[in-house]
LUMTORSE-127618 format. One record per atom (N, C-alpha, C): residue in one letter; x, y, z. Coordinates in steps of 0.2 Angstrom, whole numbers, plus 2048, in hexadecimal, padded with zeros to 3 digits. Layout:
<pts>
aXYZ ...
</pts>
This chain:
<pts>
m9FFD3A5F3 mA03D395EE mA0AD355EF qA0BD305EB qA12D2D5EB qA16D305E8 sA1DD2F5ED sA22D325EA sA27D2B5EA iA2DD2D5E5 iA32D275E3 iA38D2B5E4 kA3CD285E7 kA44D2A5E9 kA47D2A5E2 lA4AD2F5DF lA4FD2E5D9 lA55D2D5DB pA59D295D7 pA61D295D8 pA63D2F5D9 dA69D2E5DE dA6DD355E0 dA72D365D9 hA6ED395D4 hA74D3B5D0 hA72D425CE kA77D475CB kA76D4E5CA kA71D4E5C4 iA6FD4A5BF iA6AD4B5BA iA64D4D5BB fA61D4C5C2 fA5BD4B5C4 fA59D525C4 pA5CD555CB pA5CD5B5CC pA5DD615C6 vA62D605C1 vA64D645BD vA5ED655B7 vA5CD5F5B7 vA55D605B2 vA50D645B7 aA50D625BC aA4AD665C0 aA4BD6E5BF nA51D6F5C0 nA53D775C0 nA52D795B9 aA54D765B5 aA54D785AD aA4CD7A5AC aA49D745AD aA42D745AC aA40D7A5B0 aA42D7C5B5 aA3DD825B9 aA40D895B6 sA46D885B3 sA49D8E5AF sA46D905A9 lA42D8C5A6 lA3FD8C59E lA37D8B5A0 nA36D8C5A7 nA2DD8B5A9 nA2AD865A5 vA2CD805A4 vA2AD795A2 vA29D745A7 sA26D705A6 sA25D695AA sA28D635A8 aA2CD605AB aA31D595AA aA30D555AE yA2FD4E5AC yA2ED485AF yA32D425AC vA38D3F5B0 vA38D395AE vA33D335AC iA33D305A7 iA2FD2B5A4 iA31D265A3 gA2CD205A2 gA2DD195A0 gA31D155A3 gA35D1259E gA3AD0C5A1 gA3ED0C5A6 fA41D135A7 fA45D155AD fA42D145B4 vA3BD185B4 vA38D185BB vA35D105BB rA33D0C5B6 rA31D055B7 rA36D015BB dA3ED025B8 dA44CFE5BB dA45D005C2 lA44D075C3 lA45D0B5CA lA41D065CE vA3AD055CD vA36D035D2 vA37CFB5D3 lA3ACF95CD lA3BCF15CE lA44CEF5D0 kA46CF55D1 kA4DCF45D3 kA51CF15CF rA50CF35C8 rA55CF05C2 rA59CF75C0 pA5FCF45C0 pA64CFA5BD pA62CFC5B6 sA62D035B5 sA61D075B0 sA64D0E5AF kA68D115AA kA6BD155AA kA69D195A4 dA62D175A0 dA60D1B59A dA59D1D59C iA58D2559C iA54D295A0 iA4FD2C59A dA49D2C599 dA45D30595 dA43D3659A vA43D3C597 vA40D4259A vA3BD44596 vA35D45598 vA30D48595 vA2ED4F597 cA2ED53592 cA2DD5B595 cA27D5D592 vA23D61596 vA1CD63593 vA1FD6A590 gA22D69589 gA24D70587 gA29D6D583 nA2ED71580 nA33D6F57B nA39D6B57F gA39D6557D gA3FD6157F gA44D6257D iA45D65577 iA4CD66575 iA50D6C57A kA4AD7057A kA4ED7557D kA4FD74585 lA4CD70588 lA4DD6E58E lA54D6958F aA55D65589 aA5CD62589 aA61D67589 eA60D6C585 eA64D70585 eA67D7558B eA61D7658E eA63D7A593 eA66D7659A vA65D6F599 vA67D6A59E vA70D6A59C sA70D6A597 sA77D69595 sA7BD6F598 kA78D74596 kA7BD7B597 kA7ED7B5A0 lA79D775A4 lA78D785AC lA7DD715AF lA80D6C5AB lA83D665AC lA8AD685AC pA8FD655AF pA97D665AF pA9AD645A8 gA9CD675A5 gA9FD6659E gA9BD67598 kA95D6A599 kA90D6A595 kA90D6658F pA8DD5F590 pA8DD5958C pA8AD5C585 kA8CD5857F kA88D5957A kA81D5857A vA7DD5B576 vA77D59575 vA75D5656D tA74D5056D tA71D4E566 tA6AD4E565 vA68D53560 vA62D5455E vA5FD50559 fA59D4D559 fA56D49555 fA50D4C553 kA4FD5254E kA4CD5654D kA44D51549 nA46D4D544 nA40D49542 nA3CD46548 fA3FD4454E fA3BD41554 fA3AD47559 gA3DD4C559 gA3BD5155E gA3ED50563 tA43D4C564 tA48D49569 tA4ED4C56A aA51D4C570 aA58D4E571 aA5AD49576 mA63D47575 mA64D4457A mA6BD4657C lA6DD44582 lA74D46585 lA76D41589 rA7CD4158A rA80D3A590 rA85D41595 tA83D3D59B tA85D405A0 tA88D3B5A4 dA90D3B5A7 dA93D355A9 dA91D2D5A4 dA8ED285A7 dA8CD245A2 dA85D225A3 wA82D285A3 wA7AD295A3 wA79D2C59C eA72D29599 eA70D2B593 eA69D2E594 vA68D34593 vA62D37594 vA5FD3B58D eA59D3858C eA55D3A585 eA4FD3E589 fA4ED44584 fA4AD48585 fA44D4A57F vA3ED4B582 vA38D4B57C vA33D5057F gA31D5357A gA29D5557C gA23D5257E aA20D53582 aA1AD4E582 aA16D4F57D rA14D4957B rA11D47573 rA0AD44573 kA06D4556F kA00D4156D kA01D3E566 eA00D37567 eA01D34560 e9FAD3155E s9FAD30557 s9F4D2D553 s9F7D2854D y9F5D2454C y9F8D1F547 y9F2D1D541 q9F5D1D53B q9F2D1A534 q9F1D13535 r9EED0F533 r9ECD08532 r9F2D04531 h9F6D06529 h9FBD03527 hA01D05528 sA02D0852E sA08D0B530 sA0AD0B538 rA11D0B53A rA11D0A542 rA14D12544 kA14D1653D kA17D1C53E kA13D22541 pA12D25547 pA0CD28549 pA0CD2F546 dA06D32546 dA07D3B545 dA07D3C54C vA0CD4154D vA0CD43554 vA0CD4B555 kA08D4D55B kA07D5355C kA08D54563 vA09D5C565 vA0CD5D56B vA05D5B56F gA08D58575 gA02D5557A gA03D58582 t9FFD55586 t9FFD5758D tA04D50590 lA04D51597 lA08D4B59B lA03D43598 q9FCD47599 q9F9D4059A q9F8D3C592 d9F8D4158D d9FAD3E588 d9FFD39585 dA05D3D589 dA0BD39589 dA0BD3358B lA08D32592 lA07D2D594 lA03D27591 e9FDD2B58E e9F9D2658B e9FBD21584 rA00D25582 rA04D2157C rA0AD1D57D rA09D1C584 rA0FD16587 rA0CD10584 dA12D0A584 dA0DD03582 dA0AD00588 fA0ED0058E fA0BCFD593 fA0AD0159A tA06CFF59E tA05D025A5 tA0BD035A8 iA0FCFE5A8 iA16CFF5AC iA1BD045AA nA1AD055A3 nA1FD0959F nA1BD1059F aA15D115A2 aA11D185A1 aA12D1B5A9 lA18D195AD lA19D1D5B4 lA1DD235B2 gA1CD295B5 gA21D2E5B7 gA23D315BE iA28D345BE iA2AD375C3 iA2CD3F5C2 sA29D425C5 sA28D4B5C4 sA31D4D5C5 lA32D515C2 lA38D545C3 lA37D5C5C4 nA31D5D5C5 nA30D655C7 nA30D675CF qA32D6C5D0 qA34D6F5D5 qA2FD6E5DB eA28D705D9 eA23D6F5DD eA21D685DF dA22D635DC dA20D5D5DE dA26D585DC yA2BD595DD yA32D555DA yA31D4E5DD gA33D495D9 gA32D435DD gA2BD3F5DC tA26D435DC tA20D405DA tA1DD3B5D7 lA1AD355D6 lA19D305D2 lA14D325CE vA13D315C7 vA0DD315C4 vA0BD2C5C0 dA06D2A5C3 dA03D235C1 d9FCD245BE a9FBD255B8 a9F4D255B5 a9F0D1F5B3 f9F4D1A5B3 f9F2D155B1 f9F2D0E5B4 e9F4D0E5BC e9F4D095C1 e9FBD055C0 gA00D085BD gA06D055BB gA0AD025C1 mA0BD065C6 mA0DD035CC mA09CFD5D0 qA02CFE5CE q9FECF65D0 qA00CF05CB dA01CF15C5 dA03CEC5C1 dA0BCE95C2 iA0ECEE5C5 iA16CEC5C6 iA14CE75CC kA10CE85D0 kA0FCE55D7 kA0CCDE5D5 rA07CDE5CF rA04CD85CD rA08CD45C9 kA0DCD75C6 kA12CD45C1 kA0DCD25BB vA0BCD85B9 vA05CD75B3 vA08CDD5AD iA08CDA5A6 iA09CDF5A1 iA02CE159E rA01CE759F r9FBCE959D r9FACEF598 t9F7CF1594 t9F7CF758E t9F2CFD593 p9F5D03592 p9F1D09596 p9EAD0A593 l9EBD0958C l9E4D0A587 l9E1D04586 e9DCD03583 e9D9CFE57F e9DECF957D p9E0CF457E p9E5CF057B p9E5CEF573 g9DFCEF571 g9DECEE569 g9E0CF4566 i9DECF9569 i9E1CFF566 i9E9D01566 t9ECCFE56C t9F2CFF56E t9F7CFB568 f9F4CF4567 f9F9CF0563 f9F7CF255B s9F0CF355A s9F0CF6552 s9F3CFB550 d9F4D00555 d9F8D06554 dA00D04553 dA02D00557 dA0ACFE556 dA0ACF6559 pA0ACF2553 pA0BCEB555 pA10CE9557 lA16CED557 lA1BCEB55B lA1BCEA563 rA17CEE564 rA15CEE56C rA13CE756D mA10CE256A mA0ECDB56C mA15CD756D mA19CD956A mA20CD456A mA23CD9570 rA23CDF571 rA25CE2577 rA22CE057E aA1BCDE57D aA18CDB583 aA1ACD4585 iA1CCD0581 iA1ECCA581 iA25CCA584 rA2ACCF581 rA2FCCF584 rA31CD158A fA2CCD858D fA2CCDA593 fA2ACD3598 aA25CD1596 aA23CCB59B aA28CC559B tA2CCC4596 tA31CBF597 tA37CC359B qA39CC859B qA3FCCA59E qA3DCCC5A4 lA36CCE5A8 lA35CD05AD lA32CCA5B0 qA30CC45AE qA2DCBF5AF qA25CC15B3 fA23CC55AE fA1BCC95AF fA16CC45AC dA10CC45AD dA0BCC15AA dA08CC85A4 iA04CC45A0 iA01CC959B i9FACCA59C d9F8CCF59E d9F0CCF5A0 d9ECCCD59A p9E6CC859B p9E3CC4597 p9E1CC9592 d9DDCCF592 d9DACD358E d9E0CD5589 t9E5CD758B t9ECCD8587 t9EDCD2584 f9EFCCC587 f9F0CC7582 f9EBCC557D d9E4CC657F d9E0CC657A d9E0CCA574 a9E2CCF576 a9E4CD4570 a9E9CD256B i9EFCD056E i9F3CCC56A i9F2CC7565 i9EFCC4567 i9EBCBE564 i9E8CC055E a9E3CC655F a9DFCC755A a9E2CCD555 h9E9CCF558 h9EBCD5552 h9F2CD1550 k9F4CCB552 k9FACC9550 k9FDCC8549 e9F7CC9543 e9FACCA53C e9FCCD053A r9FBCD5540 r9FDCDC53F rA04CDD540 iA08CD8542 iA0ECD8543 iA13CD953C qA0FCD6537 qA12CD6530 qA13CDD52E iA11CE2531 iA13CE952F iA18CEC532 iA1BCE9537 iA22CEA53A iA28CE7536 sA2DCEB536 sA32CE9532 sA36CE3537 kA38CDF533 kA3BCD9536 kA40CDB53B eA44CE0539 eA4ACE253D eA47CE3544 rA42CE7545 rA3FCE954A rA3DCE454F vA3ACDE54A vA37CD754E vA3DCD4551 iA43CD354D iA48CCD54F iA4CCD2556 dA4BCD8556 dA4ECDC55C dA4ACDB562 eA43CDB562 eA40CD7567 eA41CD0568 lA41CCC565 lA42CC5564 lA48CC3567 nA4ECC6565 nA54CC6568 nA54CC8570 kA50CCD572 kA50CCE57A kA4CCC857C iA47CC557B iA44CBF57D iA4ACBA57C vA4ECB8578 vA52CB3577 vA58CB457C mA59CBA57F mA5FCBC583 mA5BCBD58A sA57CBC58B sA54CBB593 sA55CB6596 eA53CB559D eA54CB05A2 eA52CA95A1 tA4CCAA59E tA48CA559D tA44CA6597 pA48CA6591 pA45CA658A pA3ECA3588 sA3FC9D58A sA39C99589 sA32C9C58B yA33C9F591 yA2CCA2591 yA29CA758C gA2DCAB58A gA2CCB0585 gA29CAA57E fA2DCA657C fA2BCA2576 fA24C9F578 kA23C9D57D kA1BC9A57E kA18C9F57D lA18CA557F lA13CAA57F lA13CAD577 lA18CAC574 lA17CAE56D lA14CA956A fA16CA256A fA13C9E566 fA0AC9D568 hA07C9D56F hA01C9E572 h9FCCA456E aA01CAA56E a9FECB056A a9FCCAF563 g9FFCAA560 gA00CAB559 gA06CAF555 lA0ACB1559 lA0FCB6558 lA15CB2554 lA17CAD557 lA1CCA9554 lA1ACA554D qA15CA454C qA12CA1544 qA13CA6540 eA13CAD541 eA13CB453E eA1CCB453C iA1FCB4542 iA25CB8540 iA2BCB0540 fA2ACAA541 fA2ECA6542 fA2BC9F540 pA27C9E53A pA23C9853B pA26C9153A kA2BC9153A kA31C8B539 kA31C89540 mA32C8E545 mA32C8B54C mA2CC8954F aA26C8C54C aA20C8B54E aA1EC8454C dA21C82546 dA1FC7B543 dA23C76548 lA27C7754C lA2AC71551 lA25C70556 qA1FC73556 qA1BC7255C qA16C6B559 gA14C6755E gA0FC6155D gA12C5B55E iA0FC56560 iA10C4E55F iA0CC4B55A eA0FC46557 eA0BC43553 eA0BC3B556 tA06C38555 tA06C31557 tA02C2C552 iA08C27551 iA05C2154D iA06C1B550 nA01C16550 nA01C0E552 nA03C1055A gA02C1555D gA04C15565 gA09C19566 nA0EC1B560 nA15C1D560 nA16C2355F sA17C28565 sA18C2F564 sA1EC32564 hA20C38562 hA27C3C562 hA26C42566 kA2BC4356A kA2BC4956F kA27C5056B dA27C5456E dA23C5C56C dA2BC5F56C nA2DC60564 nA33C62562 nA33C69565 fA2DC6D564 fA2EC75567 fA30C7656E yA2CC72572 yA2EC7257A yA34C6F57C hA35C6B578 hA3DC6857A hA42C6E578 tA41C72572 tA47C7656F tA46C7D575 lA3FC7E578 lA40C8357C lA43C81583 qA42C7A584 qA48C7758B qA4FC78589 vA51C76584 vA58C76582 vA5AC7E582 lA56C8257F lA57C89580 lA57C8C588 dA53C8B58B dA54C8B592 dA5AC88594 nA5DC83593 nA62C80596 nA69C84594 vA67C8558E vA6DC8A58C vA6EC9058F aA69C93590 aA69C99592 aA6CC99599 kA6BC9459D kA6EC945A4 kA75C945A4 vA78C9259E vA80C9259E vA84C97599 tA80C9B595 tA83CA0592 tA7ECA5590 kA81CAB58F kA7ECB258C kA80CB2584 dA83CAD582 dA85CAE57B dA7ECAE577 iA7CCB1573 iA76CB2570 iA75CAD56A wA7BCAB566 wA7DCA7561 wA7CCA0564 vA7FC9E56A vA7DC9856D vA75C9756D rA73C9B570 rA6BC9C572 rA67C9A56A wA69C9E565 wA67C9D55F wA68C9655C aA6DC9455D aA70C8D55C aA6AC87560 aA68C88565 aA64C85569 aA5DC86565 iA5AC8B564 iA55C8C560 iA54C8855A mA5AC88556 mA59C8554F mA5CC7E54F hA5FC7B554 hA61C75554 hA5CC6F552 dA57C6F552 dA52C6A550 dA4DC6E54B iA4FC73547 iA4AC76545 iA47C7253D aA4BC6D53C aA4AC6A535 aA46C63537 kA44C6253E kA41C5C540 kA3AC5B53C pA36C6053C pA30C5F538 pA30C5E531 dA37C6052D dA37C5D527 dA3BC57525 tA3FC5552B tA41C4D52A tA3EC4852F kA37C4A530 kA35C44535 kA31C3E531 rA32C38533 rA30C3252F rA2DC2D536 yA29C2A532 yA27C24537 yA27C1E534 sA2AC18537 sA2BC12535 sA29C0C53B pA25C09539 pA21C0453D pA28C00542 kA2EBFF53E kA33BFB541 kA37BFF547 vA38C06544 vA3CC09549 vA38C0F54D gA32C1254A gA2FC1754D gA2FC1D549 wA31C2254E wA32C2954A wA39C2B54A tA3CC2D544 tA42C2F542 tA42C3753F fA48C3A541 fA49C4153E fA51C4053B hA52C3A537 hA58C3A534 hA59C40530 gA61C42532 gA62C4752C gA61C4F52F hA5CC50535 hA5BC57536 hA61C5B538 eA66C5753A eA6BC5E53C eA70C61536 dA6FC5C530 dA73C5F52B dA6CC63527 kA66C61526 kA62C65523 kA61C6B526 gA60C6C52D gA61C71531 gA65C76530 aA6BC73531 aA73C7752F aA71C7B527 rA6EC77523 rA6DC7A51C rA67C8051D mA63C7F521 mA5DC84523 mA5EC8A525 vA65C8A529 vA66C8F52E vA67C9752A pA6BC96524 pA6BC9E521 pA66CA151E kA61C9C51C kA5AC9F51A kA56CA151F lA56C9F524 lA51CA052B lA55CA752D fA5CCA752D fA5FCAD530 fA5DCB352B qA5DCB2524 qA5CCB8520 qA54CB9521 eA50CB5523 eA49CB6523 eA48CBA52A lA4BCB852F lA4ACBC535 lA4ECC2536 rA53CC5531 rA57CC9532 rA5CCC9537 lA5ECC3538 lA64CC153C lA6BCC2537 pA71CC4539 pA75CC4535 pA78CBE530 qA7ACBF52B qA7DCBC527 qA84CBB526 nA88CB952C nA8FCBA52D nA91CB4531 eA96CB5535 eA9ACAF539 eA96CAD53E nA91CB2541 nA8CCAF546 nA87CAA543 mA84CAB53C mA80CA6539 mA85CA0539 rA8BCA1536 rA8FC99535 rA90C9653B fA90C9A540 fA92C96547 fA8CC93548 vA86C95548 vA80C9154A vA7EC8D544 qA7FC8D53F qA7FC8853A qA84C8353B kA8AC8353D kA8FC7D540 kA8BC7A547 lA8AC7E54B lA86C7B551 lA80C7654F vA7DC7A54B vA76C73549 vA78C6E545 rA7DC6F542 rA80C6A53D rA84C65542 lA87C67547 lA8CC6254B lA87C60552 hA82C62553 hA7FC6255A hA7DC5B55C lA7DC55557 lA7CC4E559 lA82C4B55A rA88C4E557 rA8FC4A557 rA91C4855F pA92C4D564 pA93C4C569 pA8FC4556D iA88C4756C iA84C4256F iA85C3B56C aA88C3A567 aA89C33563 aA8FC31566 lA94C3556A lA9AC3356E lA98C30574 vA93C30577 vA91C2E57E vA8FC2557E kA96C2357D kA96C1C57E kA9BC1A582 eA9BC13584 eAA0C11588 eAA5C12585 tAA8C1157F tAAFC1357C tAADC17577 vAB2C1D577 vAB2C21573 vABBC2256F tAB9C21569 tAC0C20566 tAC4C28565 dACAC27566 dACEC2E567 dACCC3155F sACBC2C55A sACAC2F553 sAC3C33553 aABEC31556 aAB7C35556 aAB9C3C55A vABCC3A55E vABDC42563 vAC1C4655E rAC7C4455A rACAC48558 rAC6C4B551 rAC1C4854E rABDC4A548 rAB9C4F54C lAB6C4E551 lAB2C53554 lAB5C59555 lABCC59559 lABFC5F559 lAC1C64554 fAC3C5F54E fAC5C62548 fAC0C66544 eAB9C63545 eAB3C66542 eAB1C6C546 aAB0C6B54C aAAEC71552 aAB3C77552 gABAC75551 gABEC7A553 gABEC7D559 eABDC84558 eABDC8A55F eAB5C8A561 dAB1C8555F dAAAC87560 dAA8C80565 iAAEC7C566 iAADC76569 iAA8C77571 dAABC7C574 dAA8C7D57A dAA1C7F57A aA9EC83575 aA99C85573 aA94C7F572 lA97C7B56E lA93C7556A lA92C70571 mA96C70575 mA94C6B57C mA91C6F57F qA90C7457F qA8AC7A584 qA83C77581 lA83C7757A lA7CC75577 lA7BC6F578 cA80C6A579 cA7EC62577 cA7CC6157E rA7FC63584 rA7DC6158A rA75C6558B aA74C6A588 aA6EC6E589 aA68C69586 dA6BC65581 dA66C6257D dA64C5B580 iA67C59586 iA65C53589 iA5FC5558D tA5AC5458C tA52C5558F tA4FC4E58F sA4CC4C593 sA48C47596 sA43C4859B kA3FC4559B kA3AC445A3 kA3DC3F5A7 dA42C3B5A4 dA45C365A8 dA4BC395AB hA4BC3A5B1 hA52C3F5B4 hA57C3B5B4 nA56C345B5 nA5BC2F5B5 nA60C2F5AF rA5BC2F5A9 rA5FC2F5A3 rA62C365A2 vA60C3B5A4 vA64C415A2 vA69C415A7 kA69C3E5AD kA70C3E5B2 kA74C395AD rA72C345AC rA78C2E5A7 rA7BC315A2 yA77C3559D yA79C38599 yA7FC3D599 lA7EC4259E lA80C485A1 lA89C445A2 qA88C3F5A7 qA8DC3D5AA qA92C395A4 nA90C3759F nA92C3459A nA96C3A596 fA92C3F595 fA94C47592 fA9BC48595 tA9AC4759B tAA1C4B59F tAA7C4759C eAA5C3F59D eAABC3C59A eAADC3D592 vAA7C3E58F vAAAC41587 vAAFC48588 eAADC4C58D eAB0C5258C eAB7C5258F eAB8C4D593 eABEC4B597 eAC2C48590 kAC0C4558C kAC4C41587 kAC5C48581 lAC0C4C581 lAC2C5057D lAC6C5557F rAC8C56586 rACEC59589 rAD4C56588 qAD4C50589 qADAC4C587 qADDC4C580 vAD9C4A57C vADBC4A575 vADCC51573 eADAC57576 eADAC5E574 eAE2C5F575 eAE4C5D57C eAEAC5F580 eAF0C5B57B sAEEC55579 sAF4C52575 sAF3C5356E dAEEC5456B dAEFC56563 dAEEC5C561 kAEBC61565 kAEAC69565 kAE7C6855D lAE0C6655D lADCC66558 lAD8C6B556 rAD7C7155B rAD2C7655A rAD5C7B553 nAD1C7C54F nAD3C7F549 nAD9C7B545 fADAC76546 fADFC72543 fAE0C7153C qAE6C72539 qAE7C73533 qAEEC6E532 pAEDC6952D pAF3C6452C pAF8C6952A vAFFC6652D vB05C6A52B vB07C6A524 iB05C64521 iB06C64519 iB00C67516 tB02C6C512 tAFDC7250F tAFCC6F507 gAF7C72504 gAF7C714FD gAFDC734FA eB01C784FC eB06C7C4F9 eB0CC774F8 vB0DC744FF vB12C6E4FF vB11C694FB iB0BC664F9 iB09C604F6 iB0BC634EE mB0AC694EC mB0AC694E5 mB11C6A4E4 eB16C6D4E8 eB1DC6E4E7 eB20C674E8 tB1DC634ED tB20C5C4EC tB20C584E7 fB1BC584E3 fB19C554DC fB19C574D7 gB19C5E4D8 gB19C634D0 gB13C634CF lB0EC634D4 lB06C644D0 lB04C6A4D0 kAFFC6C4CC kAFBC714CC kAF4C714D0 pAF2C754D2 pAEAC744D5 pAE6C6E4D3 sAE6C694D6 sAE2C654D3 sADDC614D7 rADAC5B4D4 rAD6C564D7 rADCC534DC eAE2C504D9 eAE7C4D4DE eAEAC504E3 vAE9C564E4 vAEDC5B4E9 vAE6C594EF gAE0C5B4ED gADAC594F2 gADBC524F6 iADCC4E4F0 iADCC474F4 iAE2C454F8 lAE6C484F7 lAEDC474FC lAECC4B502 kAE9C51502 kAE8C55508 kAE3C5250C dADDC4F509 dAD8C4D50D dADDC4550F aAE0C4250C aAE3C3B510 aAE6C3E515 iAEBC42515 iAEFC4551B iAEBC46520 tAE5C4B51F tAE1C4C526 tADEC47528 eADAC41524 eAD8C3C527 eADCC3852B aAE3C37529 aAE8C3352B aAEAC36533 iAEAC3E533 iAEBC4153A iAE5C3F53F lADEC4053C lAD9C3F540 lAD9C38543 eADBC3453D eAD9C2C541 eADFC29545 gAE4C2F546 gAEAC2D54B gAF0C28547 eAEEC28541 eAF4C2453D eAFAC2A53D iAFCC2F53C iB02C3353D iAFFC39541 rB06C3C543 rB03C42548 rB04C48543 nB01C4D545 nB03C54541 nB09C58541 eB0EC5353F eB14C56540 eB18C56539 yB1BC5A537 yB1FC5C530 yB22C5452E pB26C51531 pB2BC4C52E pB26C4552E eB23C44532 eB1EC3D532 eB17C3F52D aB15C4652B aB0FC46527 aB12C47520 yB19C4951F yB1CC4A518 yB1EC42516 nB20C40519 nB22C37519 nB1AC34516 fB15C37519 fB0FC33517 fB0DC35510 lB0EC3C50F lB0DC3E509 lB11C3B503 lB17C3A505 lB1BC37500 lB18C2F4FD eB17C2C503 eB14C25502 eB0EC254FD kB08C2A500 kB03C2A4FC kB02C2D4F4 gB08C314F4 gB09C334ED gB0CC2E4E8 rB10C294EB rB14C254E7 rB0DC1F4E6 aB08C1E4EB aB04C1A4EA aB00C1C4E5 mAFEC234E3 mAFAC264DD mAFDC264D7 gB04C244D8 gB07C244D1 gB0BC2B4D0 lB0BC304D6 lB0FC364D4 lB17C344D7 sB1AC394D3 sB21C3A4D6 sB24C404D6 qB29C414DA qB2DC474DA qB2FC494D5 pB30C4F4D4 pB33C534CE pB3BC534CF 
</pts>
């Protein structure tokens, strides 16, 4: 029998002593064991008790220094406590059965074997004994250790049953494959394809939670490719799936915008863990299918896809159950502006164009530049290298103009209140015209954003409009 060395922490022998005093069996089960084998850090422990898990948690608390509080979830028959920075959840061994139109199981008291069978994948159906007679012994009823060595995601039972019972496990299979860089067993993947429509019974909040974990993985494109080829992406995010494909007319083809988007996403993932910059990468070309046009003179165009894409972002966030807040507006801004820095990649870049970009991007300019660098993809490596060199020049220009003009979150020194007081106006169209004129003059470099200079400009513009000071 194989043994696994548990971490040197008091929680494990304490659980063993508590289980012995209650005359029950206890095992560390699931993700903690998997991560221990894979040498991945984890401090979330699941303890299965062949008996009453809540009573075991309470006994463990009595034996731990400080007697940590036990939080009981009666509806789920579970209890949780924290010791140091470890979180330990206790549950009694269970047997589950499912109804066709629900992922909420009927739960009954079960054996350790029953509990392992209800696990989603073999790599999560591993256990380590905390019983004094065989402490540290590995429990591996479904060859999970072999699957870890083979780097394979596989279900303990027939995969069609596993996924039909709880369709969220299809998303979890792809998420684990992406995070661990594992393959999905062919029979398991075929079952995902066969049951993909069942994902519709899962709440969108649960789905987006799994999708965000894929987005935040080291190489998120792997997960999105699996989602697409399984047909799940078409079910949960059809607008992204619509990006896939190449159309050819008269020998002219456009690139596959789905695979381009995935390359941009991977490029962004290499430089930032900001989930919203990653979502901006996912959304940046989302409107290309809607704006695609072919002309014999110019070939394929996607005019206005950045503006249309930005307008699509709020609805897509709502459909995906992503937040309708400043994070959505951040993604929307990056989608709308993502072509602007690329347009500045020319031999001559005017200060005016750079000022406008700084003005519109504000504090998000660095994130925008991360996205735009990531958006430079081509099979022609020399072309990519040339564009990136030019981009470095643009970034230097941005730095210089920012140092001299301080345009991040720029606000003209002449406010609407100053304009109204100067000319005795009430809120009106004239106030807006004058305010816009001052902003334009500052961005064009005609005046500096300093009060005396800007105020003189205001007086001059006001006189030209026939306004006089009271």
